[in-house]
C-alpha positions, 0 to 999 in steps of 0.5 A: 447532509449525506456524506459523499460516499453515502450516495447510492448513485455515486456508489453505482457509478463507482462499481460501473467505473470499476468494472470498465477499468478492470478492477473487477475480479483482478488478482495478483499477477506475476512479478514480471508483469508488474511495474518495473523493479526499481534499481537500489539507489539510496540518497545519502549516508542514512535513510529514514524508515517508517517500521510497521508490523504486518503479522510477524513481519516487519515491514517498512516504508521510505519515510519520504513517501509517507504523507501520514498515518491514521487509524482505521475509519469507514471506507466506501467499499467497491463491491466486486473489486479485487480483494486487495482494494478495501475501498475508498477514503474520503480524506479532506475532500480527496478520494484515496483508494485503500488497499490491504497489504495482507491481501497484496502479499498473500498473508492470512487475513486478520479482522481490523480493530482500533490499532489497525493503521491506514499508512498514506503514501504519496508517489508519482502524484498518486496517493494510496492508503495501505493498511498495516497492523500497526506502526512500530517506530520511525528509524534512521538506518545506515546506507551500508546497512541496507542490501538488495533482496535475494529470491529467497526473501518472503515476498521479494518481488515487493521488497525494495531492500533489506535493512539491518537494524538493532531490531533485526531485519527490516523489509523495505516495501517497493511501493511501486511493485505492489500493483501492475500498470493497469490496476494502478491506472484503474486506481488513478481513475477511481481517485480522480472522481 
């Protein structure tokens, strides 16, 4: 029996849908056109972070949005879509768009290998896969050690906050600002196939 995404008719349908909803040839957009920046609000005295490595950058996700992390698997490519959209993942019969954080952040590309990780996050009833080089640790950080980024921080439009830890500064990603509204809506449609 064929895998769901090996069906050429489904691939053709996905490509047409991607063209219709504007995923084809999209590029990074200015920060002012992205989803609104969230106000820095931290629950409690400590926050839990999933720390990842992307090149020489330490980036973190707020733990409550992380569903799971998996090693890189074969993805169904979507030809002609934005370079940031690597493909679709069939995760237990749920279609999850997978994005390359290096591309989204404008970092140099690196080939995927056996250590490459897909971090699955869920927010506002959306599930996304985000490719990182590796996960380094899960830590607790005091809320007092977290501050908003200033404009001199690399990728500041994608950063929710900066956390100071024993390992150094950790940039907490703002998952809500990685894509603009139209791109999010397009991925929502693909995920419903």
